[in-house]
N, C-alpha and C positions, 0 to 999 in steps of 0.2 A: 191406079196402082202406083204409078211414079210419084205422085203426090204423097201417098201413104208411106212409100219407102223413105222419102225425103223426111217426113215427120218423125219416122222412127229413129233415123240417124240423128236428128236434132235432139230428140229425147235422150238418146244414148249419150250424146255429148254433154247434155246438161247434167245427167246422173254422174258421169265421170268427173265433171268439174266439181260438183257437190262433194264427191267422195274425196277428191284430191285436196280441196280446201279443208275438209274436216280432218284429214289425216295430218296435214301440216300444222294446224292448231293443236292437235293432240301431242305431236313431237315437241312443239315449243313449250307447252305446258309441262311435260315431262322434264324437259331440259331446265325450266325455271325451278321446278320442285327439287331437281337434283342439286342445283346451285344453292338454293336456300338450305337445303339439308346439309350441304358441305359447310356453309358459313355457320349455321347453328351448331353443328358438331364441333367446329373450331372453338367457338365461344365457350361451349360446355367443357371441352377438354382443357381449356386454359384456366378454368376456375381452380381445379385441384393444384395446378402448377403455382398459381398466384398464392394460394393458402400455404403451400409448402415453402415457397421462397420467402413468404413474410415471416416464417419461423415462429408463428403464433404459439404452437405448442411447446417447443423447446424453451422459448423465453419464459413462458408461464412456469415451466418446470424449474428453470434456473432461478427464478425470482422466489419461487416457493422454497427451494433448497436454501437459498440465501436467507430468506426471512426465518426459516426454521433454525438455521445455524445461529443467527443472532439472537433469536428468541431463547434457544437453549443456553447460549452463553450468558444472556441476561438473567434468566431464571436460575442458572447455576451459581452466579456470583454471590447472592446472599448466603446460600448454603455453604459455599466454599469459605466465605469470610467467617461464618459462625463456626464451622469446623476448625479452621485455622485458629481462631480465637480460643476455642476449647482446647486445642492441642498445643498452643503456644506455651513456652516456658513461663513459669510464675516468678522467675528471678531475671535479672539482666546485669551483664557485665560487658566490658569493652569488646571482648572477643565475639559477642553476640551480634554486634552491629555489622550490618552489611554496607560496605562502603564502595561507591561506584564512581569511576572517573569518566570524563568526557571533555571534548573540546568542540568549539564552534565550527571547526572545519578539519578536514584531514590533510590539506595541503595549504600552505600560506605563502603568498607572494612576497618578494623582497620588500622588507620594511613593515610588512603586516604583522601586528602583534597578536599572538594567540590568546583567546579567551579560554580560561580553564574552569571547569565545573566539578563540584563534588556533590554527590547525593548520599546522605546517610539514612539508612532505613533501619528501624528497630522492629524486628519480627516478633518480639516477645509480648507477653500479656501485661507487662508492667513498664512504667517509665524507667528510663535508664539514666542515671546520674553519673556523669564522667567528669573527673578533675582534669580540666585541659591545661592546667599549669604542669602537671606531672605527665599528662599524655597530650602532647602538643598536636594541635590540628593544623595540617600543613599540606602544600602542594610541592612535589618534587619532580624535576625533569631530569632525564638521563640520556646520555648518548647511546643510541641503539647499537652502534658498531663496537664500542668499547665497554658499555655498561657503566660508564663513569657518571657519577652524580654531577650535573652541570649547574643546577640552580634550585633554590627553594625560596618560597615567599617569606619564610621566617629568618632567612640568613641576615637580611639587612632591614627588616621591618618587623613590628610586633605581629603576633599571630592574629588572625581575624577574630578570634574569640579565646578568652582565657577564663580562669576560675572554674567554678562547678557549673556545668551546663546540662540541661535536661533534654533527652531525646525521647519524645513521647511514644508510648506503646502503640505499635502498628502504624506509625506515622513516618514520613520522610521530612528531612531537613536538608536545605540547599545552601551551598557556599560557592563563591566565585572569586577568581583572581585573574589578573592580566600580567603576562610575561613580557618583559621588554626585550627579549631575545639577547640578553647579556648573561655572562656567567656570574656566579657568586659562590661563596663558601662562608660558614659561620665566622663572623667577625672580620671577614675580608671584603669590604664594601668599597674600597678605593680602587680607582683605575679598572673598573669592570669592563671587560672586552665583549664585543659583539660575537656571538658564536657563529660558526661557519654553516653554510647551507648544508643540509643532510637530513637524516632520519633521527627522530627522538621518540622517547616515549614518557608518558606521564603517570605517576602514582599520586593518588590522594590518600592521605594517611591521618590516622589518629593514633598517637602513641606507637604501639607495636602492631597495629591493625591496618594493613595497606589494602588498597583496591587492586583489582586486576589491572595490569598496565594497558595503556591505550597509546597506540603509535600514531605519529603525524610527521609530516615532511616540512622543511623549511627551504625556500628557494633563495 
């Protein structure tokens, strides 16, 4: 009987040990599965963030919009040109020419000579013939503070172009001059003085047709 009791105790201990070992293995497995699930979840949740942060969709939308704008502009140009040609005047005179002034900078350092530019556009449907002896093509600089005429390229030098000149229909022509930053007046070309630092404006003119003024500064 004593031997049988000892055997039952040993069997009970063995069963308890097996159950204990089996339960620990199950807990560890559950823990591993929980950890793996957490890592997998983090990776999956990071994918939408990465896609959003890459801005794939907005970029594509912006590019499409830009491409569409360029395409519309390109496709509209021939039609606009055709319409403009159809609507353009069939005659041309001096007042029809569109004259634009410009300079190579808005501010000039001490001693730097401004480069002056004139663009002449003929918006009509026919070539424009202008007598530049009667309608002198010229550059004029004025003092912005006093509105006084300071200089013109034709005061002491021949005009860039004279005689009858043709400005083709729908085309631009370009002219250029360099100002020495000295004053002048018609027939008064001796002892020309350097102009002071300050603000000035440029007109480019053909006859009685001037450009809009363009301002600039001299240091």
